[in-house]
C-alpha positions as CSV (number, residue, x, y, z in Angstrom):
1,M,0.1,0.1,0.3
2,N,3.0,2.2,0.8
3,G,4.2,2.0,-2.6
4,V,1.1,2.6,-4.3
5,L,0.2,5.8,-2.3
6,S,3.8,7.1,-2.6
7,G,3.5,6.4,-6.5
8,I,0.3,8.0,-6.9
9,A,1.4,11.0,-4.7
10,F,4.6,11.5,-6.7
11,L,2.3,11.5,-10.0
12,I,0.1,14.0,-8.4
13,V,2.7,16.4,-6.9
14,S,4.9,16.1,-10.2
15,F,1.8,17.1,-12.1
16,W,1.7,20.1,-10.0
17,V,5.2,20.9,-10.0
18,W,5.0,20.9,-14.0
19,K,1.9,22.9,-14.2
20,T,3.3,25.6,-11.8
21,V,6.6,26.3,-13.5
22,R,6.1,25.1,-17.1
23,A,6.1,28.5,-18.4
24,E,9.5,29.4,-17.3
25,Y,11.1,26.1,-17.8
26,N,11.6,23.1,-20.4
27,E,8.8,20.6,-19.8
28,E,11.1,17.6,-20.2
29,D,13.8,19.2,-18.0
30,I,11.2,19.5,-15.2
31,L,10.0,15.8,-15.6
32,T,13.7,14.6,-15.5
33,L,14.5,16.8,-12.5
34,S,11.3,15.2,-10.9
35,L,12.7,12.0,-11.5
36,I,16.1,12.6,-10.4
37,L,15.0,13.9,-6.9
38,A,12.6,10.9,-6.5
39,G,15.4,8.4,-7.3
40,T,17.9,10.3,-4.9
41,A,15.5,10.0,-2.0
42,W,14.6,6.5,-3.1
43,G,18.4,5.4,-3.4
44,L,19.4,7.1,-0.2
45,G,16.4,6.0,1.8
46,W,16.0,2.5,1.0
47,G,19.6,1.7,-0.6
48,W,21.5,2.6,2.4
49,K,19.3,3.1,5.4
50,W,22.2,4.3,7.5
51,W,21.9,8.0,6.0
52,G,18.6,8.4,8.0
53,L,16.0,11.4,6.9
54,A,18.6,14.1,7.5
55,G,21.3,12.4,4.9
56,V,18.2,11.6,2.4
57,L,17.1,15.5,2.6
58,M,20.7,16.6,2.1
59,G,21.0,14.5,-0.8
60,V,17.9,15.5,-2.5
61,V,18.9,19.2,-1.6
62,A,22.6,18.6,-3.3
63,A,20.9,17.0,-6.2
64,L,18.5,19.9,-6.7
65,I,21.4,22.4,-6.3
66,L,23.4,20.8,-8.9
67,W,20.8,20.1,-11.6
68,C,19.9,24.0,-11.0
69,R,23.7,24.8,-11.6
70,F,23.7,22.5,-14.5
71,K,20.6,24.3,-16.1
72,K,21.2,28.0,-14.9
73,W,18.1,28.0,-12.9
74,N,17.2,29.6,-9.8
75,A,17.9,27.2,-7.0
76,W,15.9,29.3,-4.4
77,E,12.7,29.4,-6.4
78,W,12.9,25.8,-7.2
79,S,13.7,25.1,-3.4
80,D,10.2,27.0,-2.4
81,V,8.5,24.6,-5.0
82,M,10.1,21.4,-4.2
83,A,9.7,22.0,-0.4
84,R,6.2,21.7,-0.9
85,A,6.3,19.3,-3.1
86,S,8.2,16.9,-0.6
87,L,6.1,17.3,2.3
88,A,3.0,16.3,0.2
89,I,5.0,13.2,-0.9
90,G,6.2,12.4,2.5
91,A,2.9,12.9,4.0
92,A,1.4,10.7,1.6
93,A,4.4,7.8,2.1
94,A,3.7,8.3,5.9
95,L,0.0,7.8,5.8
96,G,0.7,4.7,3.6
97,R,2.8,3.3,6.2
98,G,0.2,3.8,8.9
99,W,2.1,6.4,10.5
100,W,-1.0,9.1,11.0
101,V,0.7,11.5,13.4
102,V,3.7,11.7,10.9
103,G,1.8,12.1,7.9
104,S,-0.8,14.6,9.4
105,V,2.1,16.7,10.8
106,M,3.9,16.5,7.2
107,G,0.6,17.0,5.5
108,A,-0.1,20.2,7.6
109,G,3.3,21.5,6.9
110,A,2.7,21.1,3.3
111,L,-0.6,23.1,3.8
112,A,1.2,25.8,5.9
113,L,3.8,26.4,3.2
114,W,1.3,26.7,0.6
115,G,-0.2,29.5,2.4
116,L,3.3,30.9,3.4
117,A,4.3,31.0,-0.3
118,K,1.0,33.1,-1.3
119,V,1.8,35.9,1.3
120,Y,5.8,35.9,2.3
121,R,6.3,38.6,-0.1
122,K,3.7,40.8,1.8
123,I,5.2,40.3,5.3
124,R,6.9,43.3,6.3
125,W,9.6,41.7,8.0
126,Y,11.0,40.1,5.1
127,K,11.6,43.2,3.5
128,S,13.8,41.5,0.8
129,G,11.1,39.6,-0.6
130,K,13.5,37.1,-2.3
131,S,12.5,33.7,-3.1
132,G,13.7,30.7,-0.8
133,L,12.1,31.4,2.2
134,V,9.3,28.7,2.0
135,G,12.2,26.4,1.0
136,M,14.0,27.1,4.1
137,V,10.9,26.8,6.4
138,G,10.2,23.7,4.6
139,G,13.8,22.5,5.7
140,M,12.8,23.5,9.2
141,W,9.6,21.6,8.9
142,W,11.5,18.6,7.9
143,M,14.0,19.1,10.7
144,G,11.1,19.3,13.1
145,V,9.5,15.9,11.8
146,W,13.1,14.4,12.2
147,M,13.4,15.6,15.7
148,G,9.9,14.0,16.4
149,L,11.0,10.5,14.8
150,A,14.3,10.6,16.7
151,P,13.5,11.3,20.4
152,W,15.7,8.4,22.1
153,Q,18.7,9.3,19.6
154,I,20.1,12.4,21.1
155,Y,22.6,13.0,18.4
156,K,20.1,13.3,15.6
157,V,18.0,15.7,18.0
158,Y,21.1,17.9,18.1
159,L,21.8,17.6,14.8
160,A,18.5,18.7,13.7
161,G,18.6,21.4,15.9
162,W,21.7,23.0,14.8
163,I,20.3,22.6,11.3
164,L,17.5,24.4,12.2
165,V,19.4,27.1,14.0
166,G,21.2,27.3,10.5
167,L,18.1,28.0,8.9
168,A,16.9,30.5,10.8
169,V,19.9,32.4,10.6
170,A,19.9,31.8,6.7
171,I,16.1,33.3,6.7
172,Y,17.3,36.2,8.8
173,L,20.3,37.2,6.4
174,R,18.3,36.4,3.1
175,S,15.5,38.5,4.6
176,G,17.4,41.7,4.2
177,H,18.7,42.2,7.7
178,K,21.8,42.1,9.0
179,F,23.2,41.2,12.4
180,S,24.6,44.7,13.1
181,E,21.1,45.5,13.5
182,I,20.9,43.3,16.7
183,W,24.5,44.1,17.8
184,P,25.4,47.5,16.9
185,K,28.9,48.3,16.7
186,K,30.3,49.7,20.0
187,Q,31.9,53.5,19.2
């Protein structure tokens, strides 16, 4: 059941990704990217289980960045799109395994990111309006899920916590703010 539900979710989400960005990018390249990311996630998630969730996410992000550099695409824009897609597919996979709480949390994350994508350029605090916020918040959501799945594996919780802090700092800097605004130089 898990494979069928994940496959159906992959097809639906891939269609949504294609429909969202088809005007700006080559349709075959969009499909190729979807297959590369799915293959990377599958290979790291099932082929080498010792990677864990963070390893799978880092592999998928690395594949996305490499593809975007190869095609000269905006990786930040694609991170916004793929963060929502990955949480939707992850929710379907978790629900297919019978993990109702994890699937619900991931589904709620996908919905929250869809809402954030509609309004983040209007948020006054995020003064730069640059793309990438949705992708980084999606990364934070994934790390929160990972922390919830690994409560008895302290090193994973700490690693996820440090990644959360790093993403929060990246969001702050990408928003157009500077650390000098928090800690002004002494005169």
